[in-house]
C-alpha positions in Angstrom: -41.3 40.4 -35.0 -39.6 41.3 -38.3 -40.9 43.3 -41.2 -43.0 41.8 -43.8 -42.1 42.6 -47.4 -44.2 41.8 -50.4 -42.8 40.7 -53.7 -45.3 42.4 -55.8 -44.3 40.5 -58.9 -45.5 37.2 -57.3 -47.4 38.3 -54.2 -45.0 36.4 -52.0 -44.9 37.5 -48.3 -41.5 37.5 -46.7 -41.2 37.7 -42.9 -37.7 38.2 -41.5 -36.9 37.6 -37.9 -34.0 39.8 -36.6 -33.1 41.5 -39.8 -35.5 42.7 -42.5 -34.5 42.0 -46.1 -36.1 44.1 -48.9 -36.5 41.6 -51.8 -38.0 42.1 -55.3 -38.2 39.9 -58.3 -36.6 41.1 -61.5 -39.0 42.6 -64.1 -40.4 40.0 -66.5 -38.9 39.7 -70.0 -41.0 40.5 -72.9 -42.4 37.1 -73.8 -45.7 35.3 -74.5 -44.5 32.5 -72.3 -45.6 32.1 -68.7 -42.6 33.1 -66.4 -40.0 30.3 -66.4 -41.7 28.4 -69.2 -38.5 28.2 -71.4 -36.5 26.9 -68.4 -39.3 24.4 -67.6 -39.1 22.9 -71.1 -35.3 22.4 -70.9 -35.8 20.7 -67.5 -38.8 18.7 -68.4 -37.0 15.4 -68.0 -36.1 16.3 -64.5 -39.4 17.8 -63.5 -41.3 14.6 -64.8 -38.9 12.1 -63.2 -40.5 9.4 -61.0 -39.0 9.1 -57.4 -39.3 6.4 -54.8 -40.6 7.8 -51.6 -39.8 5.3 -48.7 -39.3 5.3 -45.0 -36.0 6.9 -44.1 -33.4 4.5 -43.0 -31.2 6.7 -40.8 -32.2 6.6 -37.2 -32.3 10.4 -36.8 -34.9 10.5 -39.6 -37.4 8.1 -38.0 -41.0 8.9 -39.1 -39.9 10.8 -42.4 -40.1 9.8 -45.9 -36.9 9.9 -48.1 -36.3 10.0 -51.8 -33.5 10.7 -54.3 -34.0 13.4 -57.0 -31.7 13.8 -60.0 -30.7 17.3 -61.1 -28.2 18.7 -63.8 -24.7 19.4 -62.5 -24.7 22.5 -64.8 -28.0 24.1 -65.5 -26.5 25.7 -68.6 -26.1 22.1 -70.0 -29.2 20.1 -68.6 -28.3 17.3 -70.9 -24.9 16.8 -69.4 -23.7 15.2 -66.2 -26.2 14.8 -63.4 -25.9 14.9 -59.6 -28.4 13.6 -57.0 -30.2 15.2 -54.0 -31.2 13.5 -50.8 -34.7 14.8 -49.9 -36.9 14.2 -46.8 -40.6 14.7 -46.2 -42.5 15.2 -43.0 -46.2 14.6 -44.2 -48.9 16.8 -43.0 -51.1 15.5 -40.3 -54.3 17.3 -41.6 -56.2 17.4 -44.9 -58.6 19.5 -46.8 -58.7 23.3 -46.1 -56.4 22.8 -43.0 -53.5 21.5 -45.2 -51.3 24.5 -46.0 -49.3 23.1 -48.8 -45.5 22.4 -49.0 -42.9 24.0 -46.8 -39.4 23.8 -47.9 -36.7 24.2 -45.0 -33.1 24.9 -44.5 -31.4 25.2 -41.2 -28.3 27.3 -42.3 -24.6 26.7 -42.5 -23.6 26.8 -45.3 -22.6 23.2 -45.1 -25.4 21.8 -42.9 -27.6 18.9 -44.1 -31.3 19.8 -44.1 -33.2 16.5 -44.0 -33.4 16.3 -40.2 -34.6 19.8 -40.0 -37.8 18.9 -41.8 -38.6 16.4 -39.0 -37.9 19.1 -36.4 -40.2 21.6 -38.0 -42.8 18.9 -39.0 -43.3 18.1 -35.3 -44.4 21.6 -34.4 -48.1 22.7 -34.4 -47.5 24.9 -37.4 -45.4 22.2 -39.2 -48.2 19.6 -38.9 -50.3 21.6 -41.3 -47.6 21.3 -44.1 -45.8 18.7 -46.0 -42.3 19.7 -44.8 -39.5 19.2 -47.1 -35.8 19.0 -46.2 -33.3 18.9 -49.1 -29.6 18.3 -48.5 -27.7 20.9 -50.7 -25.5 19.5 -53.4 -22.1 18.7 -52.0 -23.1 17.2 -48.6 -25.3 14.9 -46.6 -27.2 12.4 -48.7 -26.7 14.5 -51.8 -23.7 14.1 -54.2 -20.6 14.9 -52.2 -17.8 17.2 -53.0 -15.0 14.8 -52.0 -11.7 16.4 -51.6 -9.8 13.2 -50.9 -9.0 14.3 -47.4 -10.7 15.5 -44.2 -10.9 19.3 -43.8 -8.4 20.6 -41.2 -9.5 21.0 -37.7 -9.6 24.6 -36.4 -8.6 25.6 -32.9 -11.2 27.9 -31.3 -8.6 30.1 -29.7 -5.3 29.8 -31.8 -2.2 31.8 -31.2 -0.4 33.7 -33.9 1.8 30.8 -34.8 -1.2 28.4 -35.1 -3.1 31.0 -37.2 -0.3 30.8 -39.8 -0.6 27.0 -39.7 -4.2 27.1 -40.2 -3.9 29.3 -43.2 -1.4 26.8 -44.8 -3.7 23.9 -44.0 -6.7 25.8 -45.6 -4.7 26.5 -48.8 -3.5 22.9 -49.0 -7.1 21.7 -48.6 -8.4 24.0 -51.3 -5.7 22.8 -53.7 -6.7 19.2 -52.8 -10.3 19.9 -53.7 -9.3 21.5 -57.0 -7.3 18.5 -57.9 -9.8 15.9 -56.8 -13.0 17.5 -58.1 -12.2 20.9 -59.6 -14.8 20.2 -62.4 -17.5 20.0 -59.8 -16.7 23.0 -57.6 -17.9 25.7 -59.8 -21.3 24.2 -59.9 -21.9 23.9 -56.1 -23.3 27.2 -55.5 -26.3 28.8 -53.7 -27.9 29.7 -56.9 -27.7 26.1 -58.2 -29.0 24.9 -54.8 -32.0 27.2 -55.2 -32.5 25.8 -58.8 -32.4 22.3 -57.2 -35.1 23.4 -54.9 -37.3 24.3 -57.9 -36.7 20.9 -59.5 -37.8 19.2 -56.3 -40.9 21.5 -56.2 -41.8 20.4 -59.8 -41.2 16.7 -58.9 -43.7 17.2 -56.0 -46.3 18.6 -58.4 -46.5 21.9 -56.6 -47.0 25.2 -58.4 -45.9 27.3 -55.4 -44.0 26.6 -52.2 -43.7 28.2 -48.7 -40.2 28.5 -47.3 -38.6 28.6 -43.8 -34.8 29.4 -43.6 -32.5 30.2 -40.6 -29.1 31.9 -40.8 -27.5 30.9 -44.2 -30.9 29.5 -45.1 -32.3 33.0 -45.2 -29.9 33.8 -48.0 -30.9 30.6 -49.8 -34.6 31.6 -49.5 -33.8 35.1 -50.8 -32.0 33.7 -53.8 -34.8 31.3 -54.5 -37.3 34.2 -54.4 -35.2 36.2 -56.7 -34.9 33.5 -59.2 -38.5 32.1 -59.0 -40.6 34.9 -57.5 -43.8 33.5 -59.1 -43.3 30.2 -57.3 -42.7 31.4 -53.8 -45.6 32.1 -51.6 -44.9 32.7 -47.9 -41.2 32.8 -46.7 -40.0 33.2 -43.1 -36.3 34.2 -42.9 -35.1 33.7 -39.4 -31.8 35.3 -38.2 -31.3 36.8 -41.7 -27.8 37.3 -42.9 -26.8 40.4 -44.7 -26.5 39.5 -48.4 -23.9 42.2 -49.0 -21.7 40.9 -46.3 -21.1 37.3 -47.5 -19.3 35.9 -45.9 -16.2 37.6 -44.4 -18.0 40.7 -43.1 -20.7 38.4 -41.6 -18.2 36.3 -39.7 -16.6 39.5 -38.3 -19.9 40.8 -37.1 -20.7 37.4 -35.6 -17.3 37.6 -33.6 -18.3 41.0 -32.4 -21.8 39.8 -31.3 -20.1 36.8 -29.4 -17.8 39.2 -27.6 -20.8 41.4 -26.6 -22.7 38.4 -25.4 -19.7 37.4 -23.2 -19.4 41.0 -21.8 -23.1 40.9 -20.8 -22.8 37.6 -19.2 -19.7 38.6 -17.1 -21.3 41.9 -16.2 -24.2 39.9 -14.9 -21.9 37.7 -12.8 -20.0 40.7 -11.4 -23.3 42.3 -10.3 -23.8 39.2 -8.2 -20.4 38.8 -6.7 -21.9 37.9 -3.3 -23.3 34.7 -5.0 -20.5 33.7 -7.4 -17.4 35.3 -5.9 -15.6 35.7 -9.2 -15.1 39.4 -9.0 -17.3 42.6 -8.8 -16.2 44.0 -12.3 -16.3 42.6 -15.8 -12.5 42.7 -15.9 -12.1 40.7 -12.7 -14.5 38.0 -13.8 -13.0 37.8 -17.3 -9.6 37.4 -15.9 -10.7 34.6 -13.5 -12.3 32.8 -16.5 -9.2 33.2 -18.8 -6.9 32.0 -16.0 -9.1 28.9 -15.4 -9.3 28.1 -19.1 -5.4 28.2 -19.2 -5.2 25.9 -16.2 -7.6 23.4 -17.5 -5.5 23.2 -20.7 -2.6 21.9 -18.7 -4.7 20.1 -16.0 -8.1 19.0 -17.1 -10.3 18.2 -14.2 -12.2 15.0 -13.8 -15.7 15.4 -12.4 -17.5 13.0 -10.0 -20.1 12.5 -12.7 -17.4 11.0 -15.0 -17.0 14.0 -17.3 -13.7 15.6 -18.1 -13.5 19.3 -17.9 -10.9 20.6 -20.1 -10.2 24.0 -21.7 -12.3 23.3 -24.8 -15.3 22.4 -22.6 -14.8 25.4 -20.4 -14.5 28.0 -23.2 -17.4 26.5 -25.1 -19.4 26.6 -21.8 -18.8 30.3 -21.6 -19.5 31.0 -25.2 -22.7 28.9 -25.5 -24.0 30.1 -22.1 -23.5 33.7 -22.9 -26.0 33.4 -25.8 -28.7 32.0 -23.6 -29.7 34.2 -20.6 -32.0 31.4 -19.4 -28.9 29.3 -18.6 -26.9 32.0 -16.7 -27.7 31.0 -13.2 -26.8 27.3 -13.6 -23.8 28.0 -15.9 -22.3 30.7 -13.5 -22.5 28.1 -10.6 -20.6 25.6 -12.8 -18.1 28.1 -13.8 -17.6 29.1 -10.1 -16.9 25.5 -9.1 -14.4 25.2 -12.1 -12.7 28.5 -11.2 -12.4 27.6 -7.4 -11.8 23.9 -7.8 -14.8 23.2 -5.4 -17.5 20.5 -5.9 -19.4 21.0 -9.0 -23.1 21.1 -9.6 -24.7 18.7 -12.1 -23.1 19.5 -15.3 -24.8 20.0 -18.8 -23.5 17.9 -21.7 -20.4 19.5 -23.2 -21.6 22.4 -25.2 -20.6 22.9 -28.8 -21.7 26.5 -29.9 -23.6 25.8 -33.1 -22.6 27.2 -36.5 -26.3 27.8 -37.1 -29.2 28.8 -34.9 -31.3 26.1 -33.2 -34.4 25.2 -35.3 -37.2 27.7 -34.5 -39.7 26.2 -32.0 -43.2 27.6 -31.2 -46.2 26.5 -29.3 -48.3 29.1 -31.0 -49.7 29.3 -34.6 -48.6 32.7 -35.9 -50.1 33.9 -39.0 -47.7 33.7 -42.0 -44.7 33.8 -39.6 -42.5 31.8 -37.2 -40.6 33.1 -34.2 -37.3 31.6 -33.3 
């Protein structure tokens, strides 16, 4: 379990899973107003807007309520251009003293819609005590899109040097296209403004304070919200917290190192059971067998009896995804053995796609003021 840190200016309890963040609100400015009163007056038209809650139409949001909320594009000019937010709600299943209030959620990314995540959390025992809110951040999902006029370039998972240079060129071209298409919007699509958007949704819901659950990038968003609005945040759970001083290049480098360490542990485990898997009795031997198999499947994908095609992408993703989950090592190693040796395969899992964000935390317990991923 992570470390709980209290924001003394607001009394908000913050629990981090995996990495403790020490957060504190800025000291209040000298004023006779309540904290945030001046901002509230400037945003009164947004706080008081009527929204239409209705059954969500998307099949993956069955059972949730959906609404559209308008917010300023530029919070420095609230009377200027507006953008809209797609918001979902999983209503609490309890009432009275058992009802714990409103829980805002974000699954991470950045760049991952949040509306479905509200349903995932709302279906858990803890979530059923809250009205769980999922807000697609500005720029994606059901919110105002940042449309660059072309699809982002696809990235090879294991590029060679020549392909890396090509990726850099494609990324530069894509960034230039975004500037040309909607350069006036890009400066306003920020984490700080997403946090401000959350506070508008809070006001629209008529809530004085919110609870918050964020994973991966969602931990950074929650920390920013708590820094901007400490008096409006009660309990916050930051699961798989990112280092706010490492955004984002340093974090990605550390993630790559963690992935490498996971694969090393997995191949060490396979090597210790060479009598079972026969892929080598050292990490180096096992890794060599896996790399050679990936190269072979690039040239000659294998068709399985189950109708699946086992190509290099599937194979590399299988290794990467399995290495992160020790509970799958037995089954995954048997499948890898069959692919390496060209022998009949056990029943295969669906082609894994290593997630950019952690899976939603799931629990069958009711922890106090905390979640465990």
